[in-house]
C-alpha positions in Angstrom: 22.8 -0.8 90.2 20.3 -3.6 90.8 21.9 -4.7 94.1 19.9 -5.0 97.3 16.4 -6.4 98.1 13.8 -6.1 95.4 10.7 -3.9 96.0 7.4 -5.5 96.5 5.7 -2.1 95.8 5.7 -0.8 92.3 6.7 2.9 91.8 3.1 4.2 91.6 2.3 2.6 95.0 5.5 4.0 96.5 4.6 7.4 95.2 1.0 7.1 96.5 2.2 6.0 99.9 4.5 9.0 100.2 1.8 11.4 99.2 -0.6 10.0 101.7 2.0 10.1 104.4 2.9 13.8 103.7 -0.7 15.0 103.2 -2.4 13.2 106.0 0.3 12.2 108.4 -0.6 8.5 108.1 1.9 6.3 110.0 4.1 3.8 108.2 2.4 0.9 110.1 -1.1 1.9 108.7 0.3 2.3 105.2 1.9 -1.1 105.4 -1.5 -2.6 106.3 -3.1 -0.8 103.3 -0.6 -2.0 100.8 -0.1 -5.5 102.3 3.6 -5.1 102.9 6.0 -4.9 105.8 6.5 -1.6 107.6 10.2 -1.5 106.6 9.1 -1.7 103.0 7.0 1.5 103.4 9.8 3.2 105.3 12.2 2.4 102.5 9.8 3.5 99.8 9.1 6.9 101.4 12.8 7.4 102.0 13.5 7.0 98.3 10.5 9.0 96.9 10.6 12.0 99.3 14.0 13.3 98.0 12.8 12.9 94.4 9.8 15.2 95.2 12.1 17.7 97.0 14.3 18.0 93.9 11.5 19.0 91.6 11.4 22.6 92.9 8.4 24.9 92.8 6.4 25.0 89.6 5.6 28.4 88.1 4.4 27.2 84.7 4.6 23.9 82.8 8.1 24.7 81.6 9.5 26.8 84.5 10.5 25.4 87.9 12.5 27.3 90.6 14.8 25.2 92.7 17.2 27.8 94.3 16.9 31.2 95.8 19.0 32.7 93.0 16.5 31.4 90.5 13.7 33.0 92.4 15.4 36.4 92.5 16.2 36.2 88.7 12.5 35.2 88.1 11.2 38.2 90.0 13.6 40.5 88.2 12.6 39.2 84.8 8.9 39.4 85.5 8.9 42.6 87.5 6.8 41.0 90.3 6.8 41.7 94.0 8.3 39.2 96.4 7.4 38.5 100.0 9.4 36.5 102.6 8.5 35.3 106.0 9.8 32.6 108.4 7.6 29.8 109.7 8.2 27.3 112.6 7.4 23.6 112.6 7.2 21.7 115.8 9.4 18.7 116.1 10.2 16.1 118.7 12.5 17.1 121.5 16.1 15.9 121.2 17.1 13.1 123.6 18.6 13.8 126.9 22.3 14.3 126.7 22.3 15.2 123.1 24.7 18.0 122.1 23.1 21.4 121.4 19.8 20.1 122.7 18.5 23.5 123.5 19.2 25.1 120.1 15.8 23.7 118.8 13.8 25.7 121.4 12.1 28.6 119.7 12.5 31.9 121.4 9.1 33.0 120.2 6.9 30.0 121.1 9.2 28.3 123.7 8.7 25.0 121.9 11.0 22.6 120.1 10.9 23.6 116.5 12.7 24.1 113.2 12.4 27.2 111.0 12.1 27.6 107.3 11.9 30.7 105.1 8.9 30.9 102.7 9.1 33.0 99.6 6.0 33.9 97.6 5.1 36.5 95.0 2.6 39.3 95.4 -0.3 36.9 94.6 0.7 34.4 97.3 2.1 31.8 94.8 4.8 29.7 96.4 8.2 30.3 94.8 10.6 28.8 97.3 10.9 27.1 100.7 14.3 27.0 102.2 16.0 24.2 104.1 15.3 24.3 107.8 17.3 25.7 110.7 16.9 25.1 114.4 14.1 27.1 116.0 16.6 29.3 118.0 17.9 30.8 114.7 16.6 34.4 114.1 14.8 35.1 110.8 17.3 37.7 109.6 20.2 35.3 110.4 18.6 32.6 108.4 18.1 34.9 105.4 21.8 36.0 105.6 23.0 32.4 105.7 20.9 31.6 102.7 22.8 34.3 100.8 19.8 36.5 100.2 21.7 39.7 101.0 24.3 39.1 98.3 21.7 37.9 95.7 19.7 41.1 96.2 22.7 43.5 96.4 24.3 42.1 93.2 21.2 41.0 91.3 18.3 42.7 89.6 16.2 45.5 91.1 13.4 43.8 92.9 11.2 44.7 95.8 10.9 42.2 98.7 8.4 42.7 101.5 9.3 41.4 105.0 8.1 41.7 108.6 10.0 43.4 111.5 12.1 40.2 112.0 14.1 41.2 108.9 14.7 44.9 109.8 18.3 45.7 108.8 18.3 43.9 105.5 17.0 47.0 103.7 20.3 48.9 104.5 22.4 45.9 103.3 20.5 45.4 100.0 20.1 49.0 98.8 16.5 49.2 100.0 15.3 46.1 98.1 14.0 44.6 101.3 11.1 46.7 102.7 10.2 46.2 106.3 7.8 48.0 108.7 8.9 51.5 109.8 11.0 51.8 112.9 9.4 53.2 115.9 11.1 56.5 116.7 9.4 57.1 120.1 9.5 54.3 122.5 7.9 56.3 125.3 5.5 59.3 125.5 5.0 59.3 121.7 2.7 62.2 120.4 -0.8 61.2 119.4 -0.2 62.2 115.8 2.9 59.9 115.6 1.0 57.0 117.1 -1.7 57.4 114.4 0.8 57.8 111.6 2.9 54.8 112.8 -0.2 52.6 113.1 -1.4 53.6 109.6 2.0 52.8 108.1 2.2 49.5 109.9 -1.2 48.4 108.7 -0.5 49.4 105.1 2.6 47.3 105.1 0.9 44.4 106.8 -1.9 44.4 104.2 0.6 44.2 101.4 2.5 41.2 102.8 -0.5 39.2 104.0 -0.3 36.9 101.0 2.8 35.2 102.4 0.7 34.3 105.5 -1.8 32.7 103.2 0.9 30.7 101.5 2.2 29.5 104.9 -1.3 28.5 105.9 -1.7 26.4 102.8 1.6 24.6 103.7 0.5 23.9 107.2 -2.6 22.1 106.0 -0.3 19.2 105.2 -0.1 17.2 108.4 3.6 16.5 108.0 4.2 20.3 108.6 1.5 20.9 111.2 3.7 18.9 113.6 6.5 16.7 112.5 6.8 13.5 114.5 9.5 11.8 112.4 13.3 12.3 112.3 14.5 15.9 112.1 17.1 14.8 109.5 14.2 14.4 107.0 12.7 17.9 107.5 14.5 19.6 104.6 13.3 17.0 102.1 9.8 17.1 103.7 9.4 20.8 103.5 10.7 21.2 100.0 8.7 18.2 98.7 5.5 19.7 100.1 6.3 23.1 98.7 6.9 21.6 95.3 3.6 19.7 95.4 1.6 22.7 96.6 3.1 24.9 93.9 2.2 22.3 91.3 -1.4 22.4 92.5 -1.4 26.2 92.4 -0.1 26.2 88.9 -2.7 23.7 87.8 -5.5 25.6 89.4 -4.3 28.8 87.6 -4.2 27.1 84.2 -7.7 25.7 84.8 -9.0 29.1 85.7 -7.6 30.6 82.5 -9.2 27.8 80.4 -12.6 28.4 82.0 
């Protein structure tokens, strides 16, 4: 404790530099010019503050914060609210030539180098949880299983989770707690009545889970998640720090709306 070089930036300035970097994607060189310090000082400051923001979790109310997926499931069970999950991809820099597992970051959907995170919101679109990232080649359902969602839902409270077709199969493993779009029974030469029924069911499900898309859109307004140009090793802290900050803003807006 107390060893190492002393900071030339007070904590408030370090916090402000981190927020500007996450929100607007301002480079460390520009921030160094603004604060009148060396670039390495800004890099060190952001590297220290970003994990602190990531550890805060998502704010639900002034006295409730959710930091893990288990806490989210318990919160939904206690409040009786609907949950919605979806995966989102964030473009990252391509790994260097010769790096092991270089191709695992290529997304099968967009054919771009990306990492993937699972976003969890309630029925109103309020952000509850944003998972650590996985390489872009990881399927949505595989990511959910590795996070332990199946066990949490199977052994936890009775909650309803809406998901898209990428999570089909979780419903059978969780006792019907994960609801996905209906399977298509006719792949060819489907009757007209079935096409109409299937389309109506698909649209009804999509309209219920559209709020998670709005939550992801709010996340992507932060430049650090629109396209990440830094080190991939920092993506977990970056995603969870932004999720915590956004949920804090949503909570403050809700309290202000109640007061007015």
